[in-house]
Residue, then its C-alpha position, 0 to 999 in steps of 0.5 A: q677516497t670515499l670513507d663509506h662506500f655503502d652509504a650513498a649519503s656519506q660525502r666524507r673523503w680521506p687521503q689514501r696513499f698509493l705508489l704509482n710507477e710509470e717507468n715502463w709504461d712508455g708504449r712498449g706494451r701497447l695492446k690491440n685496443g690502443c691501451r698503452g700497456p697493462i696495469l698491474l695492481y698489488t692489493g695492499n694489505e695489513g701494513p705500510i705499502d712501501a714495505f711490500w714493494e721489495a717483496n714483489g720483484f716478480m711484478i716490478n722487475v720481470l713483468a712490468p718491464k717485459w709488458g710495458a706495464l704501469l704499477l699501482f700499489p694502493e695502501e690499505r686503509y688504517y695502515g701506514k699513512s692511509l689514516p681516514f681520521g688521522p691520529s684519531s683513526f685508532e679510536s674504537a669508534n672510528f674503526v667501524y670503517l675498517t672492513t674487507e668490503q670497504v678496502i676492496e671498494d677503495y681499490v675499485e675507486l682508485l682504479s677508476h680514478i687512475k683510468s680517468t686521469k691517466l692518458g692512455a689508461a682508460n681501456c687498459p686491462v688490470v691484473a691484481f696481485g696479492g700475497s697473504y691477506g693481500g692474496t685474499l683481497t686479490t681473490f675477493l676483488r676478482v670475485s666481486h668486481p670482475e669488471a675491474v680486474v681481468g684476472a688475479l694471482a693470489s699467493s698464499a691466500p689463507i681464505g679457507y682458514y676463515d671457513r671453519d664450517a668446511w674445515e673437516a671436509h678439507g682436512v683442516d682443524a684448529f692445529t693445522w697451522s701449528d702442525i705445519v710449523t712443527r713439521d718444518y722444524d722436525e724435518a729440518h733436524p731430528a733433534c730440533l724439537r727437543a732442543i726447542h723444548e730445552a731452550t724454552s725451559a731454560i729461558d723460563a728457569y733463568g728468568a725466574t732467577d735472573m730476569d735482568g740478565l735475561l733482558d740483557i741477553f735478549n736485548v728487550c726493555t722490560p719483562s713484558a717484552l719477553g711475553p705476557n705470561r712466561p719469558s719464553e713466549l717471545f722466543q716461541y713467537a719468533l720460532e712460529s714466524l720463521p717457517q713462513l719466511d723460510y726462503p732459499y736465500p738471505v732476506g731481511g737479515r735472516p740467512a738462507w733457509p732460516v728454519n734449518y739454520t735455527c735448528e742447527a744453532l739450537v741443537a749445537a748449543a744444546n749439546s755444548g751446554k749440557a754440562s753448564s747450569p744454567p745452560l747459557p749457550l742454549i739461552e744465548a742461541a735462543a736469543h740470537i734466533t729471536k733477535m734474528a727473526m724479529g729484526t733486532e740483531g745488532s740493535s743498540d736499542c732494547m726492544q719494546a713489548l709487542v702490542e700483541g702476538p707472543g703467548g696469543i693466538p698463533g699467527d696473531g689475533p686481537g690487539p690494540n691496532s688495525w689488524g687487532w680490529q680486523s681479528c675482532t670483527e672478521n679475520l679471526h684465526q681460530f687456531s690452537a697450537r702444539g709441538v713448538r708450544n701449547y695453546s688452546f683456542s677459546l672463542a670467549d677467552s681468546a677473542e670475545k673477552p679481549c676484543s670487548r676490553i680493547f675496543n670498548g665493546r664496539a667490535v662485533l665478531n662475525t667469523t663467517r662473514l667473509t665466507q658468506l660474502y665471497g665463498g670460502f672453500k667453495l671458491g677454491d673447489g670451483l663450485i661458485a659460478n662465474v668465478s674465473n681467471i684466478i691463480w692460487s699459489n701456495g708453498a708447503l713450508d708455509p703454515w698459511s698454506g693449510g687454509g689455501f686452495i690446493a688441489k689434491s695432487k700437489d704438483v707444481i701446477s697441481d690442477y687447472d680448469e682451463r675453460r674457466g681460467l682457474y689454476w692451483i699451484f703448489l710449491k713443495k719448497g715454497a714459503h710465504h708468497l715466494d713466487l711473488r718475489g723476484p727471481h734469484p739464483d738460489d730459487p728452487e727449479e719449481v719456483t722458476d717453473a711456477r713463475n713462467r707458468e703464471e706469466a704465460i697465463i696472465y699475459d693470455w688474460i691481458l691479450e684476450a681482454a684487449t681484443 
């Protein structure tokens, strides 16, 4: 893969990992132009690419077999095994090549490679899929390279959160993300927020008198693993992560509807432990919820401190890793918090100072860059000419939906511009990119309806491109 797509003189290349599945690409989906079958591309985002495979059952288990499609999952540069400088990739001086623009050009170059080396792929239509930041990449890929992909399904893409100048006009403010989190817990149980606050106070008080005991209850290795400022911060971080994972069936060791489960467990523990001091049942329930959310339940090994997250910007921010660099350059979440916890965002204290310290002054923050390059809320408002064939889907349970593109009516298919092929899908019981997951017997009916609609729209794009 090319290291710098914007320097014609640069010849340096690096090995990019990608997943390629041809199991269904056997001619059953042959199109009128002779293409063996369409190509379904997942625009890999911030993590190892194999970690995204299981969460994309709609592509893998439904669309690919039905359409005889080739599946392509490229890994984002600087994540997983796709390290341009090997172990030295995480040095400040080498992070300069980690930008959204470079990532998108990686995918365009990879598509060109696949089409030129796979017999029968040269004229095959490509449809891009992505969730979360991957949905952002999917949108930007279609906008910047419509010749490379004929359409895009962008699920839970929080593009509007990076367009702060347009927040007020779209009903967004610094608290939108945390207000959705708070609303989810409040609607799950009327006493849930009170139980959360009681648990938070109990954890901090217990940590002040018996930190070793608290470490044992939470199964963490050091006090810093509980949080950089207060021992309740890991618990609060876990609580903030669960609404986006509020799926209607068990996933990753979490129960169905984990927000409801959390509220029931905390409220019951708060009521049962009122007579005890300290309220150990409540602290133990909070620890159980934390371990469930963090995926450490039942582990014999204690959990190490996270490099960033607890006590910081809601939804994650600056840290000594790849996403930390992206936060310090163009993907900063300018969020404050209230409800589950209190946090006041400060550009200087939350971003500029830690970014300068972590990356030795090399990270240059530009919070408007993505909007300048690709359009921000104007994309979702249909105000940018020549943008076509994009589906934006969001779920009401997901705090990232606050920065998503949602039509005012908020129906399942809430709005569309059929002439341009722009669609907005809103799921009232949807968590983070639920529609990208494979069908499940416990899916709400609206999710099944949304997938059916998405399938019909996308296949029309494929057929049109192949005529």
